[in-house]
All heavy atoms as an XYZ file, in Angstrom:
694
protein
N      22.729     28.581    -10.321
C      21.545     27.811    -10.023
C      20.332     28.409    -10.737
O      19.501     27.659    -11.243
C      21.342     27.806     -8.500
C      20.131     27.064     -8.078
S      20.393     25.313     -7.943
C      19.639     25.009     -6.400
N      20.267     29.737    -10.795
C      19.127     30.390    -11.452
C      19.057     30.033    -12.923
O      17.981     29.751    -13.450
C      19.215     31.912    -11.277
O      19.222     32.207     -9.879
C      18.048     32.619    -11.920
N      20.213     30.011    -13.597
C      20.199     29.685    -15.025
C      19.786     28.236    -15.260
O      19.139     27.923    -16.258
C      21.553     29.982    -15.680
O      22.525     29.057    -15.264
N      20.131     27.356    -14.339
C      19.730     25.953    -14.458
C      18.216     25.830    -14.298
O      17.549     25.148    -15.080
C      20.464     25.073    -13.418
C      19.946     23.650    -13.465
C      21.957     25.093    -13.663
N      17.667     26.513    -13.314
C      16.221     26.469    -13.107
C      15.472     27.121    -14.262
O      14.422     26.629    -14.687
C      15.864     27.135    -11.779
C      16.327     26.377    -10.537
C      16.065     27.201     -9.279
C      15.670     25.022    -10.434
N      16.016     28.215    -14.794
C      15.400     28.849    -15.961
C      15.404     27.907    -17.159
O      14.418     27.807    -17.896
C      16.114     30.153    -16.320
C      15.855     31.267    -15.319
O      14.909     31.147    -14.507
O      16.612     32.263    -15.344
N      16.525     27.201    -17.347
C      16.614     26.243    -18.448
C      15.616     25.103    -18.246
O      14.968     24.657    -19.202
C      18.039     25.689    -18.555
N      15.463     24.650    -17.021
C      14.497     23.579    -16.732
C      13.073     24.058    -16.992
O      12.263     23.325    -17.562
C      14.655     23.106    -15.290
N      12.770     25.288    -16.609
C      11.433     25.834    -16.872
C      11.164     25.937    -18.364
O      10.076     25.599    -18.840
C      11.283     27.218    -16.226
C      11.210     27.165    -14.710
O      10.948     26.078    -14.153
O      11.425     28.226    -14.079
N      12.162     26.402    -19.116
C      12.000     26.523    -20.565
C      11.813     25.156    -21.205
O      10.981     24.985    -22.104
C      13.216     27.235    -21.169
N      12.572     24.180    -20.741
C      12.433     22.822    -21.273
C      11.057     22.265    -20.950
O      10.406     21.668    -21.815
C      13.515     21.905    -20.722
C      13.383     20.427    -21.103
C      13.415     20.238    -22.618
C      14.467     19.610    -20.428
N      10.595     22.461    -19.743
C       9.286     21.934    -19.375
C       8.186     22.537    -20.259
O       7.313     21.816    -20.756
C       8.983     22.214    -17.914
C       7.683     21.604    -17.451
C       7.431     21.774    -15.973
O       8.265     22.374    -15.257
O       6.379     21.290    -15.524
N       8.249     23.824    -20.486
C       7.251     24.465    -21.348
C       7.337     23.923    -22.766
O       6.318     23.646    -23.413
C       7.456     25.977    -21.341
N       8.547     23.741    -23.260
C       8.739     23.217    -24.612
C       8.238     21.780    -24.708
O       7.648     21.380    -25.709
C      10.218     23.302    -24.988
C      10.503     23.041    -26.422
C       9.922     24.174    -27.247
N      10.317     23.991    -28.628
C       9.512     24.209    -29.638
N       8.301     24.648    -29.440
N       9.915     24.017    -30.861
N       8.483     20.997    -23.681
C       8.039     19.604    -23.678
C       6.523     19.498    -23.691
O       5.957     18.657    -24.387
C       8.594     18.866    -22.457
C      10.083     18.565    -22.486
C      10.533     18.020    -21.142
C      10.433     17.615    -23.604
N       5.867     20.349    -22.941
C       4.404     20.325    -22.933
C       3.848     20.672    -24.317
O       2.916     20.027    -24.801
C       3.858     21.272    -21.869
C       4.119     20.777    -20.467
C       3.532     21.696    -19.413
N       4.001     21.351    -18.098
C       3.587     20.323    -17.375
N       2.688     19.510    -17.867
N       4.068     20.095    -16.173
N       4.442     21.678    -24.952
C       4.005     22.050    -26.299
C       4.309     20.929    -27.289
O       3.484     20.599    -28.143
C       4.695     23.342    -26.729
N       5.487     20.327    -27.162
C       5.873     19.241    -28.062
C       4.958     18.049    -27.906
O       4.540     17.435    -28.892
C       7.321     18.832    -27.789
N       4.634     17.721    -26.678
C       3.744     16.586    -26.436
C       2.390     16.815    -27.104
O       1.867     15.932    -27.781
C       3.568     16.351    -24.937
C       2.666     15.156    -24.652
C       2.566     14.837    -23.189
N       2.127     15.997    -22.446
C       2.256     16.141    -21.132
N       2.824     15.197    -20.423
N       1.825     17.217    -20.528
N       1.859     18.004    -26.956
C       0.566     18.312    -27.574
C       0.646     18.226    -29.091
O      -0.250     17.679    -29.747
C       0.097     19.699    -27.141
N       1.713     18.749    -29.682
C       1.890     18.707    -31.141
C       1.999     17.277    -31.647
O       1.348     16.898    -32.612
C       3.149     19.477    -31.555
C       2.947     20.934    -31.742
C       2.074     21.227    -32.946
O       2.327     20.726    -34.048
O       1.115     21.987    -32.758
N       2.843     16.494    -30.999
C       3.076     15.123    -31.457
C       1.810     14.282    -31.289
O       1.450     13.501    -32.166
C       4.288     14.503    -30.730
C       5.561     15.220    -31.191
C       4.380     13.011    -30.995
C       6.802     14.872    -30.405
N       1.108     14.463    -30.172
C      -0.132     13.721    -29.975
C      -1.182     14.120    -30.999
O      -1.956     13.281    -31.460
C      -0.654     13.932    -28.558
C       0.155     13.183    -27.518
C      -0.280     13.478    -26.093
O      -1.287     14.185    -25.882
O       0.401     12.991    -25.176
N      -1.197     15.401    -31.378
C      -2.166     15.853    -32.379
C      -1.894     15.195    -33.726
O      -2.816     14.867    -34.469
C      -2.107     17.374    -32.515
N      -0.645     14.983    -34.041
C      -0.275     14.395    -35.329
C      -0.422     12.885    -35.307
O      -0.988     12.292    -36.229
C       1.176     14.777    -35.707
C       1.651     13.992    -36.913
C       1.263     16.266    -35.986
N       0.064     12.255    -34.244
C       0.104     10.793    -34.218
C      -1.088     10.167    -33.532
O      -1.369      8.991    -33.743
C       1.380     10.294    -33.505
O       1.320     10.680    -32.131
C       2.635     10.847    -34.153
N      -1.756     10.935    -32.668
C      -2.847     10.371    -31.895
C      -2.355      9.398    -30.838
O      -3.124      8.654    -30.256
N      -1.079      9.404    -30.567
C      -0.464      8.459    -29.645
C       0.150      9.226    -28.482
O       0.955     10.129    -28.680
C       0.617      7.670    -30.389
C       1.233      6.565    -29.550
O       0.801      6.363    -28.404
O       2.145      5.901    -30.061
N      -0.209      8.866    -27.273
C       0.355      9.544    -26.112
C       1.756      9.034    -25.783
O       2.469      9.643    -25.006
C      -0.552      9.377    -24.896
O      -0.641      8.024    -24.547
N       2.127      7.907    -26.371
C       3.488      7.382    -26.163
C       4.362      7.937    -27.279
O       4.325      7.483    -28.405
C       3.488      5.863    -26.189
C       2.730      5.255    -25.029
C       2.893      3.779    -25.050
N       4.293      3.445    -25.215
C       5.033      2.808    -24.318
N       4.501      2.421    -23.214
N       6.299      2.541    -24.555
N       5.149      8.931    -26.953
C       5.992      9.576    -27.945
C       7.325      9.954    -27.312
O       7.499      9.791    -26.105
C       5.265     10.773    -28.557
C       4.902     11.817    -27.528
O       5.764     12.314    -26.824
N       3.629     12.146    -27.421
N       8.263     10.461    -28.073
C       9.597     10.766    -27.541
C       9.598     11.794    -26.415
O      10.557     11.884    -25.660
C      10.350     11.306    -28.753
C       9.558     10.927    -29.934
C       8.161     10.716    -29.495
N       8.546     12.551    -26.299
C       8.493     13.572    -25.257
C       8.449     12.930    -23.872
O       8.987     13.473    -22.906
C       7.286     14.509    -25.472
C       7.135     15.489    -24.340
C       7.423     15.231    -26.800
N       7.843     11.765    -23.783
C       7.726     11.089    -22.494
C       9.099     10.898    -21.839
O       9.286     11.203    -20.658
C       7.012      9.746    -22.684
C       6.842      8.988    -21.418
N       5.927      9.344    -20.449
C       7.490      7.893    -20.949
C       6.021      8.494    -19.441
N       6.950      7.607    -19.727
N      10.055     10.408    -22.599
C      11.406     10.187    -22.070
C      12.045     11.508    -21.649
O      12.682     11.592    -20.597
C      12.274      9.503    -23.124
C      13.675      9.201    -22.642
C      14.506      8.528    -23.716
O      13.976      7.713    -24.482
O      15.700      8.845    -23.773
N      11.870     12.538    -22.450
C      12.441     13.840    -22.123
C      11.804     14.416    -20.857
O      12.483     15.039    -20.040
C      12.278     14.797    -23.293
N      10.500     14.209    -20.689
C       9.821     14.684    -19.478
C      10.384     13.971    -18.250
O      10.613     14.596    -17.216
C       8.315     14.444    -19.574
C       7.605     15.307    -20.570
S       7.327     16.982    -20.024
C       5.860     16.783    -19.049
N      10.620     12.673    -18.365
C      11.190     11.932    -17.242
C      12.586     12.444    -16.905
O      12.933     12.593    -15.734
C      11.231     10.443    -17.557
C       9.872      9.796    -17.521
C       9.942      8.311    -17.805
O      10.794      7.850    -18.561
N       9.043      7.566    -17.193
N      13.391     12.716    -17.937
C      14.737     13.242    -17.710
C      14.670     14.598    -17.025
O      15.425     14.876    -16.099
C      15.508     13.348    -19.030
C      16.885     13.955    -18.896
C      17.832     13.154    -18.012
O      17.632     11.934    -17.844
O      18.767     13.764    -17.479
N      13.758     15.453    -17.464
C      13.619     16.761    -16.854
C      13.225     16.633    -15.383
O      13.766     17.330    -14.524
C      12.573     17.582    -17.613
C      12.530     19.023    -17.201
S      11.026     19.607    -16.402
C       9.789     18.452    -16.742
N      12.329     15.714    -15.080
C      11.932     15.510    -13.688
C      13.098     14.993    -12.842
O      13.278     15.408    -11.693
C      10.749     14.549    -13.612
C       9.436     15.113    -14.143
C       8.368     14.018    -14.176
C       8.966     16.293    -13.314
N      13.904     14.104    -13.423
C      15.093     13.627    -12.702
C      16.034     14.784    -12.385
O      16.591     14.862    -11.284
C      15.827     12.560    -13.511
C      15.232     11.183    -13.416
C      16.142     10.134    -14.021
N      16.278     10.256    -15.460
C      15.482      9.690    -16.339
N      14.486      8.927    -15.932
N      15.673      9.849    -17.632
N      16.220     15.668    -13.371
C      17.105     16.822    -13.167
C      16.550     17.736    -12.071
O      17.287     18.233    -11.229
C      17.296     17.603    -14.463
C      17.964     16.842    -15.568
C      19.405     16.478    -15.264
O      19.950     16.725    -14.213
N      20.043     15.847    -16.240
N      15.244     17.970    -12.081
C      14.641     18.825    -11.050
C      14.791     18.203     -9.655
O      15.070     18.910     -8.682
C      13.175     19.081    -11.360
C      12.978     20.100    -12.457
C      11.521     20.530    -12.468
N      11.235     21.447    -13.527
C      11.325     22.771    -13.412
N      11.734     23.318    -12.295
N      11.018     23.545    -14.428
N      14.607     16.893     -9.549
C      14.789     16.229     -8.262
C      16.229     16.351     -7.788
O      16.499     16.606     -6.612
C      14.384     14.755     -8.349
C      12.893     14.479     -8.414
C      12.643     12.996     -8.681
C      12.212     14.912     -7.126
N      17.170     16.157     -8.713
C      18.574     16.289     -8.354
C      18.854     17.701     -7.865
O      19.533     17.878     -6.845
C      19.465     15.953     -9.556
C      20.920     15.961     -9.181
C      21.643     14.902     -8.728
C      21.805     17.081     -9.200
N      22.927     15.303     -8.468
C      23.058     16.626     -8.751
C      21.672     18.414     -9.558
C      24.160     17.471     -8.645
C      22.770     19.263     -9.445
C      23.994     18.784     -8.997
N      18.321     18.699     -8.557
C      18.542     20.085     -8.149
C      17.968     20.347     -6.756
O      18.595     21.033     -5.938
C      17.915     21.046     -9.150
C      18.669     21.200    -10.463
C      17.821     21.962    -11.460
C      19.999     21.899    -10.238
N      16.791     19.815     -6.506
C      16.164     20.032     -5.200
C      17.007     19.406     -4.090
O      17.187     19.985     -3.030
C      14.760     19.447     -5.183
C      14.056     19.760     -3.886
C      12.617     19.391     -3.789
N      12.056     18.701     -4.919
C      11.153     17.746     -4.843
N      10.700     17.357     -3.674
N      10.667     17.173     -5.915
N      17.530     18.209     -4.358
C      18.270     17.492     -3.330
C      19.730     17.922     -3.204
O      20.295     17.885     -2.116
C      18.208     15.988     -3.604
C      16.811     15.424     -3.450
C      16.716     13.972     -3.855
O      17.752     13.346     -4.165
O      15.583     13.457     -3.874
N      20.351     18.313     -4.319
C      21.789     18.568     -4.308
C      22.183     19.960     -4.803
O      23.359     20.320     -4.715
C      22.509     17.538     -5.189
C      22.199     16.126     -4.830
N      22.699     15.501     -3.716
C      21.398     15.210     -5.424
C      22.245     14.266     -3.646
N      21.447     14.067     -4.666
N      21.228     20.693     -5.345
C      21.550     21.969     -5.983
C      22.260     22.965     -5.094
O      23.208     23.624     -5.524
N      21.838     23.092     -3.856
C      22.437     24.089     -2.963
C      23.912     23.805     -2.687
O      24.708     24.735     -2.515
C      21.657     24.149     -1.654
N      24.291     22.538     -2.672
C      25.676     22.173     -2.375
C      26.479     21.842     -3.634
O      27.661     21.528     -3.546
C      25.700     20.976     -1.434
N      25.847     21.940     -4.793
C      26.520     21.550     -6.036
C      27.587     22.568     -6.425
O      27.450     23.768     -6.172
C      25.498     21.431     -7.152
N      28.614     22.056     -7.061
C      29.668     22.935     -7.569
C      29.175     23.620     -8.845
O      28.252     23.135     -9.499
C      30.924     22.114     -7.887
O      30.702     21.317     -9.045
N      29.796     24.730     -9.208
C      29.421     25.373    -10.468
C      29.547     24.424    -11.669
O      28.721     24.460    -12.573
C      30.404     26.542    -10.582
C      30.742     26.874     -9.159
C      30.760     25.544     -8.459
N      30.529     23.549    -11.649
C      30.698     22.581    -12.736
C      29.523     21.608    -12.792
O      29.043     21.277    -13.869
C      32.002     21.794    -12.573
C      33.220     22.537    -13.045
C      34.441     21.661    -12.895
O      34.796     21.274    -11.785
N      35.077     21.349    -14.006
N      29.078     21.142    -11.652
C      27.942     20.223    -11.616
C      26.681     20.912    -12.134
O      25.917     20.326    -12.903
C      27.707     19.708    -10.198
C      28.748     18.728     -9.721
C      28.569     18.387     -8.255
O      28.414     19.273     -7.410
N      28.608     17.091     -7.956
N      26.469     22.144    -11.719
C      25.301     22.887    -12.185
C      25.372     23.131    -13.691
O      24.357     23.030    -14.386
C      25.176     24.214    -11.438
C      24.826     24.099     -9.959
C      24.914     25.458     -9.284
C      23.461     23.474     -9.766
N      26.559     23.408    -14.199
C      26.727     23.614    -15.638
C      26.433     22.320    -16.399
O      25.805     22.341    -17.455
C      28.139     24.106    -15.948
C      28.416     24.343    -17.408
C      27.581     25.467    -18.012
O      27.031     26.303    -17.279
O      27.484     25.511    -19.254
N      26.858     21.201    -15.858
C      26.589     19.907    -16.492
C      25.088     19.642    -16.557
O      24.581     19.198    -17.592
C      27.303     18.778    -15.728
O      28.715     19.022    -15.772
C      26.993     17.421    -16.322
N      24.387     19.947    -15.488
C      22.929     19.764    -15.474
C      22.285     20.687    -16.500
O      21.408     20.274    -17.264
C      22.357     20.004    -14.058
C      20.839     20.052    -14.082
C      22.834     18.917    -13.106
N      22.725     21.944    -16.544
C      22.150     22.887    -17.509
C      22.411     22.439    -18.933
O      21.524     22.494    -19.787
C      22.700     24.302    -17.303
C      21.938     25.344    -18.112
C      22.544     26.721    -18.010
N      23.894     26.790    -18.532
C      24.213     26.763    -19.824
N      23.279     26.670    -20.736
N      25.469     26.838    -20.209
N      23.604     21.938    -19.212
C      23.921     21.441    -20.552
C      23.036     20.248    -20.909
O      22.588     20.124    -22.050
C      25.391     21.066    -20.638
C      26.312     22.272    -20.668
C      27.784     21.911    -20.559
O      28.120     20.706    -20.406
O      28.615     22.840    -20.620
N      22.769     19.377    -19.956
C      21.894     18.233    -20.188
C      20.480     18.699    -20.525
O      19.842     18.174    -21.441
C      21.881     17.342    -18.943
O      20.910     16.347    -19.056
N      20.015     19.684    -19.813
C      18.679     20.235    -20.065
C      18.627     20.881    -21.444
O      17.679     20.673    -22.198
C      18.297     21.232    -18.952
C      18.071     20.484    -17.639
C      17.072     22.045    -19.341
C      17.959     21.382    -16.420
N      19.656     21.657    -21.774
C      19.703     22.294    -23.093
C      19.739     21.266    -24.218
O      19.087     21.436    -25.250
C      20.913     23.231    -23.203
C      20.763     24.488    -22.360
O      19.628     24.816    -21.938
O      21.794     25.149    -22.120
N      20.488     20.191    -24.025
C      20.565     19.136    -25.041
C      19.205     18.472    -25.238
O      18.803     18.183    -26.371
C      21.623     18.103    -24.655
N      18.499     18.239    -24.144
C      17.165     17.647    -24.252
C      16.227     18.571    -25.014
O      15.436     18.125    -25.844
C      16.606     17.349    -22.864
N      16.326     19.872    -24.761
C      15.477     20.829    -25.468
C      15.806     20.838    -26.964
O      14.916     20.883    -27.810
C      15.618     22.227    -24.879
C      14.580     23.192    -25.449
C      14.642     24.572    -24.845
N      15.927     25.172    -25.132
C      16.747     25.701    -24.213
N      16.410     25.699    -22.949
N      17.890     26.222    -24.559
N      17.074     20.731    -27.299
C      17.465     20.684    -28.709
C      16.925     19.428    -29.387
O      16.480     19.491    -30.532
C      18.986     20.750    -28.840
C      19.539     22.117    -28.509
C      21.062     22.139    -28.497
O      21.726     21.122    -28.688
N      21.626     23.305    -28.252
N      16.948     18.296    -28.694
C      16.399     17.062    -29.273
C      14.900     17.208    -29.529
O      14.400     16.805    -30.572
C      16.677     15.868    -28.362
C      18.122     15.400    -28.383
C      18.313     14.081    -27.669
N      17.851     14.053    -26.300
C      18.567     14.414    -25.235
N      19.804     14.863    -25.389
N      18.063     14.329    -24.019
N      14.198     17.795    -28.593
C      12.758     18.006    -28.766
C      12.502     18.971    -29.920
O      11.592     18.757    -30.722
C      12.120     18.524    -27.459
C      12.124     17.416    -26.416
C      10.714     19.066    -27.695
C      11.352     16.170    -26.815
N      13.304     20.021    -30.030
C      13.142     20.956    -31.146
C      13.320     20.247    -32.484
O      12.574     20.510    -33.435
C      14.122     22.122    -31.031
C      13.738     23.109    -29.938
O      12.575     23.084    -29.474
O      14.615     23.917    -29.546
N      14.271     19.329    -32.566
C      14.484     18.567    -33.795
C      13.277     17.678    -34.104
O      12.845     17.561    -35.245
C      15.751     17.711    -33.693
C      17.025     18.497    -33.797
C      17.164     19.158    -35.151
O      16.755     18.627    -36.176
N      17.730     20.352    -35.167
N      12.733     17.058    -33.087
C      11.566     16.205    -33.287
C      10.361     17.028    -33.720
O       9.586     16.605    -34.577
C      11.270     15.410    -32.016
C      12.323     14.362    -31.754
C      12.196     13.715    -30.393
O      11.376     14.107    -29.573
N      13.032     12.723    -30.145
N      10.217     18.216    -33.156
C       9.114     19.082    -33.561
C       9.280     19.549    -35.002
O       8.296     19.679    -35.735
C       8.993     20.281    -32.626
C       8.358     19.990    -31.288
C       8.410     21.224    -30.397
C       6.927     19.526    -31.460
N      10.508     19.791    -35.406
C      10.766     20.159    -36.791
C      10.340     19.030    -37.720
O       9.720     19.267    -38.762
C      12.244     20.499    -36.986
C      12.673     20.953    -38.368
C      11.924     22.218    -38.783
C      14.172     21.203    -38.385
N      10.610     17.808    -37.345
C      10.191     16.658    -38.150
C       8.664     16.567    -38.209
O       8.100     16.247    -39.251
C      10.777     15.368    -37.576
C      12.270     15.268    -37.756
C      12.862     14.053    -37.070
O      12.186     13.321    -36.361
N      14.156     13.844    -37.279
N       8.005     16.859    -37.099
C       6.540     16.854    -37.074
C       6.010     17.933    -38.015
O       5.084     17.685    -38.800
C       6.008     17.063    -35.638
C       4.516     17.365    -35.636
C       6.310     15.845    -34.779
N       6.589     19.127    -37.954
C       6.155     20.211    -38.831
C       6.331     19.835    -40.302
O       5.454     20.103    -41.118
C       6.952     21.486    -38.531
C       6.534     22.168    -37.257
C       7.377     23.400    -36.978
O       7.792     24.090    -37.938
O       7.625     23.668    -35.790
N       7.446     19.218    -40.621
C       7.684     18.794    -42.004
C       6.668     17.748    -42.437
O       6.207     17.747    -43.567
C       9.098     18.270    -42.155
C      10.141     19.347    -42.104
C      11.533     18.779    -42.249
N      12.514     19.832    -42.194
C      13.754     19.654    -41.786
N      14.176     18.458    -41.412
N      14.597     20.674    -41.756
N       6.330     16.838    -41.535
C       5.365     15.794    -41.859
C       3.976     16.381    -42.075
O       3.201     15.871    -42.888
C       5.335     14.747    -40.756
N       3.661     17.430    -41.353
C       2.337     18.041    -41.470
C       2.228     18.981    -42.672
O       1.122     19.253    -43.122
C       2.024     18.842    -40.209
C       1.826     17.964    -38.994
C       1.587     18.777    -37.783
N       0.200     19.204    -37.747
C      -0.324     19.919    -36.771
N       0.425     20.291    -35.757
N      -1.603     20.249    -36.788
N       3.353     19.462    -43.162
C       3.329     20.426    -44.267
C       2.813     19.744    -45.532
O       3.180     18.609    -45.825
C       4.744     20.974    -44.503
N       1.963     20.442    -46.256
C       1.468     19.858    -47.520
C       2.609     19.720    -48.517
O       3.534     20.517    -48.550
C       0.429     20.862    -47.992
C       0.759     22.130    -47.280
C       1.463     21.759    -46.007
N       2.525     18.683    -49.293
C       3.537     18.470    -50.320
C       3.323     19.469    -51.451
O       2.199     19.751    -51.850
C       3.468     17.041    -50.859
C       3.767     15.961    -49.831
C       3.543     14.603    -50.437
C       5.183     16.093    -49.323
N       4.389     19.973    -51.983
C       4.302     20.959    -53.069
C       4.490     20.290    -54.391
O       5.141     19.433    -54.668
C       5.350     22.052    -52.894
C       5.142     22.811    -51.646
N       4.882     24.155    -51.642
C       5.124     22.457    -50.349
C       4.756     24.576    -50.387
N       4.902     23.553    -49.592
């Protein structure tokens, strides 16, 4: 359970940074981070309601989902960085 919560905390921090970066580039508050933030909140609610009784497999599935979301955001941030980089 601790590793799942740690992963959720890391994702939340990454999402906040990603949202700020993407909004700075696009000027649009509607960006891919919004969906990831909603998914993270769903995972946190599930953990609050079911985490104590969840099996290790269920907790691992939630952690993998959180990690996958963080990887998607990292990819999107990489694209933002490339877009912002001056052309050589």
